[in-house]
FISESE-26136 format. One record per residue (C-alpha): residue in one letter; x, y, z. Coordinates in steps of 0.05 Angstrom, whole numbers. Each point is the difference from the previous one (the first is absolute). Layout:
residues N
<pt "a" <X Y Z>>
...
end
This chain:
residues 180
<pt "m" <108 659 -736>>
<pt "k" <54 51 -15>>
<pt "k" <-53 47 -29>>
<pt "l" <-41 -6 64>>
<pt "i" <60 17 43>>
<pt "i" <18 60 -44>>
<pt "i" <-72 26 1>>
<pt "t" <-3 -9 76>>
<pt "l" <65 38 9>>
<pt "l" <-24 56 -44>>
<pt "l" <-65 6 39>>
<pt "i" <38 1 67>>
<pt "s" <47 53 -26>>
<pt "q" <-60 43 -21>>
<pt "l" <-30 -8 69>>
<pt "v" <65 22 33>>
<pt "v" <3 62 -44>>
<pt "a" <-73 16 14>>
<pt "q" <13 -2 75>>
<pt "k" <41 64 1>>
<pt "y" <-26 69 12>>
<pt "f" <41 61 -20>>
<pt "t" <5 76 2>>
<pt "r" <49 54 -22>>
<pt "t" <-40 56 32>>
<pt "g" <3 -19 74>>
<pt "t" <6 57 50>>
<pt "t" <56 0 51>>
<pt "h" <0 59 48>>
<pt "f" <49 16 55>>
<pt "k" <-2 51 55>>
<pt "a" <61 20 41>>
<pt "s" <-29 63 31>>
<pt "v" <8 27 69>>
<pt "e" <-55 46 25>>
<pt "a" <16 75 -1>>
<pt "f" <45 -8 -61>>
<pt "e" <-12 -1 -75>>
<pt "p" <-31 -67 -22>>
<pt "v" <51 -50 -24>>
<pt "e" <-41 -47 -43>>
<pt "a" <-4 -25 -71>>
<pt "v" <-41 -46 -44>>
<pt "n" <19 -48 -55>>
<pt "n" <-57 -18 -47>>
<pt "s" <38 -50 -43>>
<pt "s" <14 -58 47>>
<pt "t" <1 -65 -39>>
<pt "t" <-32 -57 38>>
<pt "i" <-16 -73 -15>>
<pt "i" <-37 -50 43>>
<pt "n" <-3 -75 -13>>
<pt "v" <-69 -15 27>>
<pt "a" <14 -75 3>>
<pt "t" <57 9 50>>
<pt "g" <-9 70 29>>
<pt "d" <69 20 -24>>
<pt "i" <7 75 -13>>
<pt "a" <55 41 -33>>
<pt "v" <4 76 -3>>
<pt "q" <50 44 -37>>
<pt "l" <2 75 -4>>
<pt "f" <49 52 -24>>
<pt "i" <24 46 55>>
<pt "s" <3 61 -45>>
<pt "a" <-75 -8 -15>>
<pt "f" <-17 25 70>>
<pt "q" <-32 69 -7>>
<pt "f" <6 53 54>>
<pt "k" <-37 65 5>>
<pt "v" <66 37 6>>
<pt "a" <49 -11 -57>>
<pt "l" <61 13 42>>
<pt "m" <-22 -53 50>>
<pt "q" <-7 -49 -58>>
<pt "e" <70 17 -24>>
<pt "h" <30 -10 70>>
<pt "f" <-38 -65 8>>
<pt "n" <28 -29 -65>>
<pt "e" <71 27 4>>
<pt "n" <17 4 74>>
<pt "y" <-41 -54 34>>
<pt "m" <-21 -54 -49>>
<pt "d" <57 3 -51>>
<pt "s" <-51 -16 -53>>
<pt "d" <52 2 -56>>
<pt "t" <37 -57 34>>
<pt "y" <-61 -35 29>>
<pt "p" <-57 16 -48>>
<pt "k" <-50 -53 25>>
<pt "a" <-31 -24 64>>
<pt "t" <-31 -69 2>>
<pt "f" <-43 -42 45>>
<pt "r" <-7 -76 -6>>
<pt "g" <-46 -35 48>>
<pt "k" <-62 -41 13>>
<pt "l" <-71 11 22>>
<pt "s" <-8 -56 50>>
<pt "s" <-63 -43 -6>>
<pt "f" <-21 38 -62>>
<pt "s" <-59 -28 -38>>
<pt "l" <-34 35 -58>>
<pt "e" <-60 -46 4>>
<pt "n" <-17 21 72>>
<pt "l" <7 75 -14>>
<pt "q" <-72 24 -1>>
<pt "n" <12 59 47>>
<pt "q" <63 37 20>>
<pt "k" <45 -45 41>>
<pt "d" <65 10 39>>
<pt "f" <59 -44 -18>>
<pt "p" <68 -3 33>>
<pt "l" <51 27 -49>>
<pt "q" <73 -20 10>>
<pt "g" <58 13 -46>>
<pt "t" <65 36 -15>>
<pt "l" <3 74 -16>>
<pt "t" <64 20 -38>>
<pt "i" <20 73 -2>>
<pt "r" <69 25 -19>>
<pt "g" <22 -72 -7>>
<pt "i" <-15 -14 74>>
<pt "k" <-53 -52 19>>
<pt "k" <-48 4 59>>
<pt "e" <-54 -49 20>>
<pt "i" <-70 30 3>>
<pt "n" <-59 -30 38>>
<pt "t" <-66 35 -5>>
<pt "i" <-74 -9 -17>>
<pt "a" <-28 10 -70>>
<pt "k" <-73 16 -12>>
<pt "v" <-23 -36 -63>>
<pt "s" <-66 0 -38>>
<pt "i" <-24 -16 -70>>
<pt "e" <-51 38 -40>>
<pt "d" <-16 -9 -74>>
<pt "n" <61 -46 -5>>
<pt "i" <46 54 26>>
<pt "i" <40 -17 63>>
<pt "k" <8 60 47>>
<pt "l" <58 -5 49>>
<pt "s" <20 51 52>>
<pt "s" <48 -1 58>>
<pt "n" <41 44 46>>
<pt "f" <67 -12 33>>
<pt "s" <59 40 27>>
<pt "v" <74 -1 -11>>
<pt "q" <59 39 27>>
<pt "p" <49 36 -46>>
<pt "q" <60 -32 34>>
<pt "d" <-28 -69 -18>>
<pt "f" <20 16 -71>>
<pt "g" <65 38 13>>
<pt "i" <-33 68 -9>>
<pt "e" <35 53 41>>
<pt "i" <-40 61 21>>
<pt "p" <45 61 11>>
<pt "s" <-5 32 69>>
<pt "i" <-24 66 -31>>
<pt "v" <-66 -32 -23>>
<pt "r" <-5 -60 48>>
<pt "k" <-53 33 43>>
<pt "k" <-43 14 -62>>
<pt "i" <-2 -73 -22>>
<pt "a" <-38 -54 38>>
<pt "e" <39 -58 31>>
<pt "k" <-49 -48 -33>>
<pt "i" <-22 7 -72>>
<pt "n" <-72 -20 -11>>
<pt "i" <-13 -36 -65>>
<pt "k" <-70 -10 -28>>
<pt "i" <-16 -42 -61>>
<pt "n" <-63 -3 -42>>
<pt "y" <0 -46 -61>>
<pt "e" <-56 -20 -47>>
<pt "l" <20 -62 -40>>
<pt "a" <-34 -28 -61>>
<pt "e" <6 -72 -25>>
<pt "k" <63 -7 -43>>
<pt "k" <-16 -31 -67>>
end
């Protein structure tokens, strides 16, 4: 009887592990541009993401300093003056894809995505829609949402305030493979 319980527990633990999809190469892009000024935008191609397909739970972590700008000086100001990336090196998101079901994902579907975005140690609730599909056992997830710099204690100096949008648009694109 004990052997049966142990074998059952081992099988269940294997199923739980097999129900997670993962990437370290997700793309997170933000745009804070105002028309008529130089584009303020960057991309991070090393966003780490994991989805538990049994529950719809999702976790994302990225290093702030991994955002790449076209202009090196802009990247330096972003890290040193705005994001304090030495003090706050990571941004995280922990949330849930509501009503998520891998079994019913034949075509791309929209799922409500709710969770907490943490930047510079400050948390903000995010509610958006995620587009999710699966192809060749790869989950593709994309979404867009906006935040305001002041939500995370980011002060924009008056000298550049007109060059930076009031709302920062964030776009995510992640391709996740089954974690083994």
